[in-house]
DSSP file (Angstrom, degrees, kcal/mol; ACC not computed):
  #  RESIDUE AA STRUCTURE BP1 BP2  ACC     N-H-->O    O-->H-N    N-H-->O    O-->H-N    TCO  KAPPA ALPHA  PHI   PSI    X-CA   Y-CA   Z-CA
    1    1 A M              0   0    0      0, 0.0     2,-0.3     0, 0.0    84,-0.1   0.000 360.0 360.0 360.0 137.3  138.5  -60.5   -8.1
    2    2 A N    >>  -     0   0    0     79,-0.1     3,-0.8     1,-0.1     4,-0.6  -0.714 360.0-116.9-110.4 166.6  140.6  -60.7  -11.3
    3    3 A S  H 3> S+     0   0    0     -2,-0.3     4,-2.6     1,-0.2     5,-0.2   0.621  98.9  83.3 -77.8 -12.2  142.9  -63.4  -12.6
    4    4 A E  H 3> S+     0   0    0      1,-0.2     4,-2.6     2,-0.2    -1,-0.2   0.877  89.6  53.4 -58.8 -36.8  146.0  -61.2  -12.5
    5    5 A F  H <> S+     0   0    0     -3,-0.8     4,-2.5     2,-0.2    -1,-0.2   0.943 110.2  45.8 -62.9 -48.2  146.4  -61.9   -8.8
    6    6 A T  H  X S+     0   0    0     -4,-0.6     4,-2.6     1,-0.2    -2,-0.2   0.908 114.0  49.0 -62.1 -42.4  146.3  -65.7   -9.3
    7    7 A I  H  X S+     0   0    0     -4,-2.6     4,-2.7     2,-0.2    -1,-0.2   0.905 111.3  50.0 -64.5 -41.3  148.7  -65.4  -12.2
    8    8 A A  H  X S+     0   0    0     -4,-2.6     4,-2.5    -5,-0.2    -2,-0.2   0.926 113.0  45.6 -63.5 -45.3  151.1  -63.3  -10.1
    9    9 A V  H  X S+     0   0    0     -4,-2.5     4,-2.5     2,-0.2     5,-0.2   0.931 114.0  49.4 -63.6 -45.4  151.0  -65.7   -7.2
   10   10 A H  H  X S+     0   0    0     -4,-2.6     4,-2.4    -5,-0.2    -2,-0.2   0.932 112.3  48.2 -58.6 -47.3  151.5  -68.7   -9.5
   11   11 A S  H  X S+     0   0    0     -4,-2.7     4,-2.3     1,-0.2    -1,-0.2   0.908 113.0  46.7 -62.5 -44.1  154.4  -67.0  -11.3
   12   12 A L  H  X S+     0   0    0     -4,-2.5     4,-2.2     2,-0.2    -1,-0.2   0.871 111.2  52.1 -68.0 -36.3  156.2  -66.0   -8.0
   13   13 A A  H  X S+     0   0    0     -4,-2.5     4,-1.7     2,-0.2    -2,-0.2   0.906 109.8  50.0 -65.0 -40.6  155.7  -69.6   -6.6
   14   14 A L  H  X S+     0   0    0     -4,-2.4     4,-1.2     2,-0.2    -2,-0.2   0.937 111.5  47.5 -61.8 -46.7  157.2  -71.0   -9.8
   15   15 A L  H  < S+     0   0    0     -4,-2.3    49,-0.3     1,-0.2     6,-0.2   0.856 110.4  52.3 -64.2 -34.6  160.2  -68.6   -9.5
   16   16 A A  H  < S+     0   0    0     -4,-2.2    -1,-0.2     1,-0.2    -2,-0.2   0.822 106.0  55.5 -68.2 -30.4  160.6  -69.5   -5.8
   17   17 A H  H  < S+     0   0    0     -4,-1.7    -1,-0.2     1,-0.3    -2,-0.2   0.784 118.0  33.7 -71.5 -28.3  160.6  -73.2   -6.8
   18   18 A I  S >< S+     0   0    0     -4,-1.2     3,-1.9    -3,-0.2    -1,-0.3  -0.539  76.9 165.5-122.6  64.1  163.5  -72.6   -9.2
   19   19 A P  T 3  S+     0   0    0      0, 0.0    45,-0.1     0, 0.0    -1,-0.1   0.712  71.7  44.9 -61.5 -25.9  165.4  -69.9   -7.2
   20   20 A D  T 3  S+     0   0    0     43,-0.1     2,-0.4    -4,-0.1    -4,-0.1   0.237 101.9  80.7-103.0  14.7  168.7  -70.0   -9.1
   21   21 A H  S <  S-     0   0    0     -3,-1.9     2,-0.3    -6,-0.2    43,-0.3  -0.938  72.6-127.2-125.7 143.0  167.2  -70.1  -12.7
   22   22 A M        -     0   0    0     -2,-0.4     2,-0.5    37,-0.1    41,-0.2  -0.617  24.1-153.9 -78.6 145.0  165.9  -67.5  -15.0
   23   23 A A  B     -A   62   0A   0     39,-2.3    39,-2.5    -2,-0.3     2,-0.0  -0.989   8.1-137.8-124.1 126.5  162.4  -68.2  -16.4
   24   24 A S     >  -     0   0    0     -2,-0.5     4,-2.4    37,-0.2     5,-0.2  -0.315  26.5-111.7 -74.3 162.7  161.3  -66.8  -19.7
   25   25 A S  H  > S+     0   0    0      1,-0.2     4,-2.6     2,-0.2     5,-0.2   0.837 120.5  55.9 -63.8 -30.6  157.8  -65.5  -20.2
   26   26 A E  H  > S+     0   0    0      2,-0.2     4,-2.3     1,-0.2    -1,-0.2   0.915 107.7  47.1 -66.5 -43.1  157.1  -68.5  -22.4
   27   27 A L  H  > S+     0   0    0      2,-0.2     4,-2.0     1,-0.2    -2,-0.2   0.934 115.5  45.0 -64.0 -45.9  158.1  -70.9  -19.7
   28   28 A I  H  X S+     0   0    0     -4,-2.4     4,-2.8     1,-0.2     5,-0.3   0.924 112.6  51.9 -63.4 -43.8  156.0  -69.1  -17.1
   29   29 A A  H  X>S+     0   0    0     -4,-2.6     4,-2.4     1,-0.2     5,-2.0   0.892 109.1  49.9 -60.8 -40.7  153.1  -68.9  -19.5
   30   30 A K  H  <5S+     0   0    0     -4,-2.3    -1,-0.2     2,-0.2    -2,-0.2   0.908 113.3  46.6 -64.4 -40.6  153.2  -72.6  -20.3
   31   31 A N  H  <5S+     0   0    0     -4,-2.0    -2,-0.2     1,-0.2    -1,-0.2   0.888 119.9  38.6 -67.8 -40.1  153.2  -73.4  -16.5
   32   32 A V  H  <5S-     0   0    0     -4,-2.8    -2,-0.2    -5,-0.2    -1,-0.2   0.743 108.0-126.9 -80.5 -25.5  150.4  -71.0  -15.8
   33   33 A R  T  <5 +     0   0    0     -4,-2.4     2,-0.3     1,-0.3    -3,-0.2   0.936  69.7 104.8  72.3  53.1  148.5  -71.9  -19.0
   34   34 A T  S   <S-     0   0    0     -5,-2.0    -1,-0.3    -6,-0.1    -2,-0.1  -0.836  77.9 -66.6-144.9-175.9  148.1  -68.4  -20.4
   35   35 A N    >>  -     0   0    0     -2,-0.3     4,-1.8     1,-0.1     3,-0.5  -0.557  34.8-131.5 -80.0 137.8  149.6  -66.1  -23.1
   36   36 A P  H 3> S+     0   0    0      0, 0.0     4,-2.6     0, 0.0     5,-0.2   0.831 108.1  58.8 -57.3 -32.8  153.2  -65.0  -22.7
   37   37 A A  H 3> S+     0   0    0      2,-0.2     4,-1.9     1,-0.2     5,-0.1   0.895 105.3  49.2 -63.6 -38.6  152.1  -61.4  -23.4
   38   38 A R  H <> S+     0   0    0     -3,-0.5     4,-2.1     2,-0.2    -1,-0.2   0.900 110.2  51.0 -66.0 -40.4  149.8  -61.5  -20.4
   39   39 A I  H  X S+     0   0    0     -4,-1.8     4,-3.3     1,-0.2     5,-0.3   0.934 108.3  51.9 -61.6 -46.2  152.7  -62.9  -18.3
   40   40 A R  H  X S+     0   0    0     -4,-2.6     4,-1.8     1,-0.2    -1,-0.2   0.887 108.5  51.5 -59.1 -39.7  155.0  -60.0  -19.4
   41   41 A K  H  X S+     0   0    0     -4,-1.9     4,-1.3     2,-0.2    -1,-0.2   0.939 115.4  40.5 -62.5 -47.1  152.3  -57.5  -18.4
   42   42 A I  H  X S+     0   0    0     -4,-2.1     4,-2.3     1,-0.2    -2,-0.2   0.888 113.6  53.2 -70.4 -39.2  151.9  -58.9  -14.9
   43   43 A M  H  X S+     0   0    0     -4,-3.3     4,-2.7     1,-0.2    -1,-0.2   0.827 103.5  58.3 -66.4 -30.1  155.7  -59.5  -14.5
   44   44 A S  H  X S+     0   0    0     -4,-1.8     4,-2.4    -5,-0.3    -1,-0.2   0.909 107.4  46.7 -63.2 -41.9  156.3  -55.9  -15.4
   45   45 A I  H  X S+     0   0    0     -4,-1.3     4,-1.3     2,-0.2    -2,-0.2   0.927 112.8  49.3 -64.4 -44.7  154.1  -54.9  -12.5
   46   46 A L  H  <>S+     0   0    0     -4,-2.3     5,-2.7     1,-0.2     6,-0.7   0.881 111.1  50.4 -63.4 -38.0  155.9  -57.4  -10.2
   47   47 A R  H ><5S+     0   0    0     -4,-2.7     3,-1.8     1,-0.2    -1,-0.2   0.924 107.1  53.6 -64.0 -44.6  159.2  -56.0  -11.4
   48   48 A N  H 3<5S+     0   0    0     -4,-2.4    -1,-0.2     1,-0.3    -2,-0.2   0.767 110.1  48.6 -62.7 -24.7  158.1  -52.4  -10.7
   49   49 A H  T 3<5S-     0   0    0     -4,-1.3    -1,-0.3    -3,-0.2    -2,-0.2   0.338 119.7-110.0 -97.5   5.7  157.2  -53.5   -7.1
   50   50 A G  T < 5S+     0   0    0     -3,-1.8    -3,-0.2     2,-0.2    -2,-0.1   0.623  85.4 117.7  82.0  14.4  160.6  -55.2   -6.6
   51   51 A F  S   <S+     0   0    0     -5,-2.7    14,-2.9    -6,-0.2    15,-0.5   0.813  78.8  21.6 -82.5 -30.7  159.3  -58.8   -6.5
   52   52 A V  E     -B   64   0A   0     -6,-0.7     2,-0.3    12,-0.3    12,-0.2  -0.923  63.8-144.7-134.3 159.3  161.3  -59.9   -9.6
   53   53 A R  E     -B   63   0A   0     10,-2.7    10,-2.0    -2,-0.3     2,-0.3  -0.868  19.7-147.0-115.5 156.4  164.4  -58.9  -11.6
   54   54 A T  E     -B   62   0A   0     -2,-0.3     2,-0.4     8,-0.2     8,-0.2  -0.892  11.9-166.7-124.6 155.3  164.7  -59.2  -15.4
   55   55 A K  E     -B   61   0A   0      6,-1.9     6,-1.9    -2,-0.3     2,-0.2  -0.986  18.3-145.2-137.4 128.5  167.4  -59.9  -17.8
   56   56 A E        +     0   0    0     -2,-0.4     2,-0.1     4,-0.2    -2,-0.0  -0.523  54.7  28.0 -92.3 160.9  167.0  -59.3  -21.5
   57   57 A G  S >  S-     0   0    0     -2,-0.2     3,-2.1     3,-0.1     2,-0.1  -0.379 104.6  -4.0  93.1-168.8  168.4  -61.3  -24.4
   58   58 A I  T 3  S+     0   0    0      1,-0.3     3,-0.1    -2,-0.1    -2,-0.0  -0.374 136.0  12.4 -63.3 131.4  169.5  -64.9  -24.8
   59   59 A G  T 3  S+     0   0    0      1,-0.2    -1,-0.3    -2,-0.1   -37,-0.1   0.531 105.0 127.8  78.9   5.4  169.2  -66.8  -21.5
   60   60 A G    <   +     0   0    0     -3,-2.1     2,-0.3   -38,-0.0    -1,-0.2  -0.130  16.2 105.8 -85.0-176.0  167.2  -63.9  -20.1
   61   61 A G  E     - B   0  55A   0     -6,-1.9    -6,-1.9   -37,-0.1     2,-0.4  -0.998  66.5 -31.5 147.4-141.2  163.9  -63.8  -18.3
   62   62 A Y  E     -AB  23  54A   0    -39,-2.5   -39,-2.3    -2,-0.3     2,-0.3  -0.895  43.1-179.9-120.9 145.2  162.7  -63.4  -14.8
   63   63 A I  E     - B   0  53A   0    -10,-2.0   -10,-2.7    -2,-0.4   -41,-0.1  -0.990  39.7 -94.7-140.8 147.6  164.2  -64.3  -11.4
   64   64 A L  E     - B   0  52A   0     -2,-0.3   -12,-0.3   -49,-0.3   -13,-0.1  -0.378  32.7-177.6 -63.3 134.3  162.9  -63.8   -7.9
   65   65 A A        +     0   0    0    -14,-2.9     2,-0.3    -2,-0.1   -13,-0.2   0.121  61.1  61.0-118.0  17.4  164.2  -60.6   -6.3
   66   66 A C  S    S-     0   0    0    -15,-0.5   -15,-0.1     5,-0.0   -16,-0.0  -0.884  89.6 -96.2-139.9 167.4  162.5  -61.1   -2.9
   67   67 A D    >>  -     0   0    0     -2,-0.3     3,-1.9     1,-0.1     4,-1.9  -0.798  25.4-152.1 -88.5 115.7  162.5  -63.5    0.0
   68   68 A P  T 34 S+     0   0    0      0, 0.0    61,-2.8     0, 0.0    60,-0.5   0.699  95.5  61.7 -63.3 -17.0  159.5  -65.9   -0.5
   69   69 A E  T 34 S+     0   0    0     59,-0.2    61,-0.0    60,-0.2    58,-0.0   0.697 113.3  34.9 -76.5 -19.8  159.4  -66.3    3.3
   70   70 A E  T <4 S+     0   0    0     -3,-1.9     2,-0.5     2,-0.1    -1,-0.1   0.701  92.8  92.7-108.7 -25.6  158.7  -62.6    3.7
   71   71 A V     <  -     0   0    0     -4,-1.9    57,-1.8   -20,-0.0    58,-0.3  -0.599  62.2-156.3 -77.9 123.8  156.5  -61.7    0.7
   72   72 A T  B  >  -C  127   0B   0     -2,-0.5     4,-1.5    55,-0.2     3,-0.3  -0.619  26.7-120.1 -98.4 158.7  152.8  -61.9    1.6
   73   73 A L  H  > S+     0   0    0     53,-2.7     4,-3.0    50,-1.0    51,-0.2   0.787 113.7  63.0 -65.5 -26.0  149.9  -62.5   -0.8
   74   74 A A  H  > S+     0   0    0     49,-1.0     4,-2.8    52,-0.4    -1,-0.2   0.904 100.9  51.1 -64.5 -39.9  148.5  -59.2    0.5
   75   75 A Q  H  > S+     0   0    0     -3,-0.3     4,-1.4     2,-0.2    -2,-0.2   0.916 113.5  44.8 -62.3 -41.9  151.6  -57.4   -0.9
   76   76 A I  H  X S+     0   0    0     -4,-1.5     4,-2.4     2,-0.2     5,-0.4   0.927 112.1  52.0 -67.2 -45.1  151.0  -59.1   -4.3
   77   77 A Y  H  X>S+     0   0    0     -4,-3.0     4,-2.9     1,-0.2     5,-0.9   0.922 109.3  49.6 -57.7 -46.0  147.3  -58.4   -4.2
   78   78 A R  H  <5S+     0   0    0     -4,-2.8     4,-0.3     3,-0.2    -1,-0.2   0.839 112.4  49.9 -63.0 -31.3  147.9  -54.7   -3.5
   79   79 A S  H  <5S+     0   0    0     -4,-1.4    -2,-0.2    -5,-0.2    -1,-0.2   0.887 128.5  15.0 -75.2 -39.8  150.3  -54.6   -6.4
   80   80 A V  H  <5S+     0   0    0     -4,-2.4    -2,-0.2    -5,-0.1    -3,-0.2   0.674 137.4  17.7-112.1 -19.7  148.2  -56.2   -9.1
   81   81 A S  T ><5 +     0   0    0     -4,-2.9     3,-1.8    -5,-0.4    -3,-0.2   0.344  67.6 156.2-140.1   9.4  144.6  -56.3   -8.0
   82   82 A N  T 3 <S+     0   0    0     -5,-0.9    -4,-0.1    -4,-0.3    34,-0.0  -0.124  76.1  14.3 -51.0 130.7  143.8  -53.9   -5.2
   83   83 A G  T >  S+     0   0    0     29,-0.1     3,-0.5    30,-0.1    -1,-0.3   0.529  87.1 120.8  86.9   7.5  140.2  -52.9   -5.1
   84   84 A T  T <   +     0   0    0     -3,-1.8    -2,-0.1     1,-0.2     4,-0.1   0.523  54.2  77.8 -87.1  -2.8  139.0  -55.7   -7.4
   85   85 A L  T 3  S+     0   0    0     -4,-0.1    -1,-0.2    27,-0.1    28,-0.1   0.882  82.2  77.8 -67.0 -35.0  136.6  -57.3   -4.9
   86   86 A K  S <  S-     0   0    0     -3,-0.5     4,-0.1    26,-0.1    23,-0.0  -0.601  88.5-125.2 -77.3 126.3  134.1  -54.5   -5.6
   87   87 A P        -     0   0    0      0, 0.0    -2,-0.1     0, 0.0    -1,-0.1  -0.278  14.4-122.5 -66.5 158.3  132.3  -55.0   -8.9
   88   88 A H  S    S+     0   0    0     -4,-0.1     2,-0.4     1,-0.0    -2,-0.0   0.711  97.2  49.9 -74.1 -19.6  132.4  -52.2  -11.4
   89   89 A W        -     0   0    0      0, 0.0     2,-0.4     0, 0.0    -1,-0.0  -0.944  65.0-176.7-121.5 141.6  128.6  -52.0  -11.4
   90   90 A C        -     0   0    0     -2,-0.4    15,-0.1     2,-0.1    14,-0.0  -0.996  26.5-114.8-137.1 143.2  126.3  -51.7   -8.4
   91   91 A S        +     0   0    0     -2,-0.4    17,-0.1    13,-0.1     2,-0.1  -0.180  68.0  58.7 -71.3 166.1  122.5  -51.6   -8.3
   92   92 A G        -     0   0    0     12,-0.1    10,-0.2     1,-0.1     9,-0.1  -0.180  66.7-113.3 101.9 166.6  120.4  -48.7   -7.2
   93   93 A D    >   -     0   0    0      8,-1.1     3,-2.1     5,-0.2     5,-0.1  -0.921   7.3-154.7-142.5 111.1  120.0  -45.1   -8.2
   94   94 A P  T 3  S+     0   0    0      0, 0.0     8,-0.1     0, 0.0    -1,-0.1   0.706  99.0  55.7 -59.6 -18.9  121.0  -42.3   -5.8
   95   95 A E  T 3  S+     0   0    0      6,-0.1     7,-0.1    -3,-0.0     2,-0.1   0.552  85.8 107.0 -88.2  -9.4  118.5  -40.0   -7.6
   96   96 A E    <   -     0   0    0     -3,-2.1     6,-0.1     1,-0.1    -3,-0.0  -0.376  69.2-138.9 -72.4 147.2  115.6  -42.4   -6.9
   97   97 A S  S    S+     0   0    0     -2,-0.1     2,-0.3     4,-0.1    -1,-0.1   0.674  76.3 100.9 -79.0 -17.4  113.0  -41.5   -4.2
   98   98 A C  S  > S-     0   0    0      1,-0.1     4,-2.7    -5,-0.1     5,-0.2  -0.533  72.7-140.0 -71.2 129.6  112.9  -45.1   -3.0
   99   99 A M  H  > S+     0   0    0     -2,-0.3     4,-1.1     1,-0.2    -1,-0.1   0.886 100.7  48.0 -57.0 -42.4  115.0  -45.5    0.2
  100  100 A V  H >> S+     0   0    0      2,-0.2     4,-1.6     1,-0.2     3,-0.5   0.965 115.2  42.5 -66.2 -52.6  116.4  -48.9   -0.9
  101  101 A S  H 3> S+     0   0    0      1,-0.2    -8,-1.1     2,-0.2     4,-0.5   0.894 114.2  50.6 -62.5 -41.7  117.4  -47.8   -4.4
  102  102 A S  H 3< S+     0   0    0     -4,-2.7    -1,-0.2     1,-0.2     4,-0.2   0.717 120.8  33.4 -73.1 -19.5  118.8  -44.4   -3.4
  103  103 A N  H <X S+     0   0    0     -4,-1.1     4,-2.1    -3,-0.5     5,-0.2   0.535  92.2  89.0-111.8  -9.3  121.1  -46.0   -0.7
  104  104 A M  H  X S+     0   0    0     -4,-1.6     4,-2.8     1,-0.2     5,-0.2   0.895  85.5  54.1 -59.5 -43.2  122.1  -49.4   -2.1
  105  105 A H  H  X S+     0   0    0     -4,-0.5     4,-2.3     1,-0.2    -1,-0.2   0.932 111.9  42.9 -59.8 -48.5  125.2  -48.1   -3.9
  106  106 A S  H  > S+     0   0    0     -4,-0.2     4,-2.0     2,-0.2    -1,-0.2   0.870 114.2  51.2 -68.4 -35.6  126.7  -46.5   -0.8
  107  107 A V  H  X S+     0   0    0     -4,-2.1     4,-2.2     2,-0.2    -2,-0.2   0.931 111.7  46.8 -66.0 -44.4  125.8  -49.4    1.4
  108  108 A M  H  X S+     0   0    0     -4,-2.8     4,-2.7    -5,-0.2     5,-0.2   0.877 108.7  55.8 -66.0 -36.8  127.4  -51.9   -1.0
  109  109 A D  H  X S+     0   0    0     -4,-2.3     4,-2.4    -5,-0.2    -1,-0.2   0.932 109.1  47.4 -57.1 -45.9  130.5  -49.7   -1.3
  110  110 A Q  H  X S+     0   0    0     -4,-2.0     4,-2.4     2,-0.2    -2,-0.2   0.913 111.5  50.4 -62.3 -43.8  130.9  -49.9    2.5
  111  111 A I  H  X S+     0   0    0     -4,-2.2     4,-2.4     1,-0.2    -2,-0.2   0.928 112.6  45.9 -61.7 -45.9  130.4  -53.7    2.5
  112  112 A F  H  X S+     0   0    0     -4,-2.7     4,-2.2     2,-0.2    -1,-0.2   0.867 110.8  53.2 -68.1 -35.3  133.0  -54.2   -0.2
  113  113 A C  H  X S+     0   0    0     -4,-2.4     4,-1.7    -5,-0.2    -1,-0.2   0.925 111.7  45.6 -63.0 -43.6  135.5  -51.8    1.5
  114  114 A E  H  X S+     0   0    0     -4,-2.4     4,-2.3     1,-0.2    -2,-0.2   0.900 111.7  51.9 -65.7 -40.5  135.1  -53.8    4.7
  115  115 A A  H  X S+     0   0    0     -4,-2.4     4,-3.0     1,-0.2    -1,-0.2   0.887 106.4  54.8 -62.6 -38.8  135.5  -57.1    2.8
  116  116 A E  H  X S+     0   0    0     -4,-2.2     4,-2.7     2,-0.2     5,-0.2   0.900 107.8  49.5 -60.9 -42.3  138.7  -55.8    1.2
  117  117 A V  H  X S+     0   0    0     -4,-1.7     4,-2.2     2,-0.2    -2,-0.2   0.942 113.5  45.2 -63.1 -47.9  140.1  -55.1    4.6
  118  118 A Y  H  X S+     0   0    0     -4,-2.3     4,-2.1     2,-0.2    -2,-0.2   0.920 114.1  50.1 -61.3 -43.5  139.3  -58.5    5.9
  119  119 A F  H  X S+     0   0    0     -4,-3.0     4,-2.6     1,-0.2    -2,-0.2   0.932 111.8  45.6 -62.9 -47.8  140.6  -60.2    2.7
  120  120 A T  H  X S+     0   0    0     -4,-2.7     4,-1.7     1,-0.2    -1,-0.2   0.856 110.1  55.2 -67.8 -32.9  143.9  -58.3    2.8
  121  121 A N  H  < S+     0   0    0     -4,-2.2     4,-0.4    -5,-0.2    -1,-0.2   0.907 110.1  47.0 -62.8 -39.9  144.3  -59.1    6.5
  122  122 A Y  H >< S+     0   0    0     -4,-2.1     3,-1.6     1,-0.2    -2,-0.2   0.933 111.2  50.4 -64.2 -46.5  143.9  -62.8    5.7
  123  123 A L  H >< S+     0   0    0     -4,-2.6     3,-1.6     1,-0.3   -50,-1.0   0.766  97.5  69.5 -64.9 -25.2  146.3  -62.6    2.8
  124  124 A D  T 3< S+     0   0    0     -4,-1.7    -1,-0.3     1,-0.3    -2,-0.2   0.710  95.3  56.0 -63.7 -19.3  148.9  -60.9    5.1
  125  125 A R  T <  S+     0   0    0     -3,-1.6     2,-0.5    -4,-0.4    -1,-0.3   0.438  96.3  76.3 -92.9  -0.1  149.2  -64.2    6.9
  126  126 A I    <   -     0   0    0     -3,-1.6   -53,-2.7    -4,-0.2   -52,-0.4  -0.949  61.8-168.7-118.0 126.8  150.1  -66.2    3.7
  127  127 A T  B  >  -C   72   0B   0     -2,-0.5     4,-1.8   -55,-0.3   -55,-0.2  -0.628  37.5-110.7-105.0 167.0  153.6  -66.0    2.1
  128  128 A I  H  > S+     0   0    0    -57,-1.8     4,-2.4   -60,-0.5     5,-0.2   0.895 120.9  55.9 -60.4 -39.8  154.9  -67.2   -1.2
  129  129 A A  H  > S+     0   0    0    -61,-2.8     4,-2.0   -58,-0.3    -1,-0.2   0.891 106.4  49.2 -61.0 -39.6  156.9  -69.8    0.7
  130  130 A S  H  > S+     0   0    0    -62,-0.4     4,-2.1     2,-0.2    -1,-0.2   0.842 108.9  53.0 -71.2 -31.0  153.7  -71.1    2.4
  131  131 A V  H  X S+     0   0    0     -4,-1.8     4,-2.2     2,-0.2    -2,-0.2   0.932 109.7  48.6 -64.0 -45.6  151.9  -71.3   -1.0
  132  132 A L  H  X S+     0   0    0     -4,-2.4     4,-2.0     1,-0.2    -2,-0.2   0.874 109.8  52.5 -62.3 -37.1  154.8  -73.4   -2.3
  133  133 A E  H  X S+     0   0    0     -4,-2.0     4,-1.3     2,-0.2    -1,-0.2   0.906 108.3  50.0 -64.5 -42.4  154.6  -75.6    0.9
  134  134 A K  H  X S+     0   0    0     -4,-2.1     4,-0.8     1,-0.2    -2,-0.2   0.880 108.5  53.7 -63.5 -38.0  150.8  -76.1    0.2
  135  135 A I  H >< S+     0   0    0     -4,-2.2     3,-1.0     1,-0.2    -1,-0.2   0.918 107.0  51.1 -61.9 -43.5  151.6  -77.1   -3.4
  136  136 A K  H 3< S+     0   0    0     -4,-2.0    -1,-0.2     1,-0.2    -2,-0.2   0.795 104.3  58.6 -65.4 -28.4  154.1  -79.7   -2.2
  137  137 A Q  H 3< S-     0   0    0     -4,-1.3    -1,-0.2     1,-0.2    -2,-0.2   0.678 108.1-131.3 -75.4 -17.8  151.5  -81.2    0.2
  138  138 A G    <<  -     0   0    0     -3,-1.0    -1,-0.2    -4,-0.8    -2,-0.1  -0.465  48.1 -10.1  97.4-171.6  149.2  -81.9   -2.7
  139  139 A P  S    S-     0   0    0      0, 0.0     5,-0.1     0, 0.0    -4,-0.0  -0.151  80.4 -88.7 -64.6 155.7  145.5  -81.1   -3.3
  140  140 A C    >>  -     0   0    0      1,-0.1     4,-1.2     2,-0.0     3,-1.1  -0.366  35.1-122.1 -59.2 137.0  143.2  -79.9   -0.5
  141  141 A P  H 3> S+     0   0    0      0, 0.0     4,-0.7     0, 0.0     3,-0.2   0.828 113.3  58.0 -54.0 -32.9  141.6  -82.8    1.4
  142  142 A L  H >4 S+     0   0    0      1,-0.2     3,-0.6     2,-0.2     4,-0.4   0.847 100.8  56.2 -65.8 -33.6  138.2  -81.4    0.5
  143  143 A E  H X4 S+     0   0    0     -3,-1.1     3,-1.1     1,-0.2    -1,-0.2   0.848 100.0  59.3 -66.3 -34.1  139.0  -81.7   -3.2
  144  144 A K  H 3< S+     0   0    0     -4,-1.2    -1,-0.2     1,-0.2    -2,-0.2   0.769  97.5  61.0 -66.3 -25.5  139.8  -85.4   -2.8
  145  145 A E  T <<        0   0    0     -4,-0.7    -1,-0.2    -3,-0.6    -2,-0.2   0.671 360.0 360.0 -76.4 -17.0  136.2  -86.0   -1.6
  146  146 A K    <         0   0    0     -3,-1.1    -1,-0.2    -4,-0.4    -2,-0.1   0.486 360.0 360.0 -70.5 360.0  134.7  -84.8   -4.9
């Protein structure tokens, strides 16, 4: 999993929180606690997928272009991070005579593909609006116990 997904969700939740206002990459970056250049890169992807609109120049920035009640985290995940559950490296050697080593890569590929399906199905049930609602409710009860 990469951080682009978290940054995209955070950015869209912020824009949903201020629906009638443009937000600059600097404002979003300060809220997310990352670099404005990184925000611009992710917001460009979100713009290309129709989640945000942009306005250049003074008073410009980003504004939500979608209904937060309808946009799911799965849609965002597919846009910015699809396939990132699977690591770039996997153990094993298909040329090896050992049954474990020669088959581990393909077995792990299958496991990660199945996990991706389960994960995106779960994310399909969560909208930007529901994320914003969870934010308003405060920290997770489990976090309070720490």
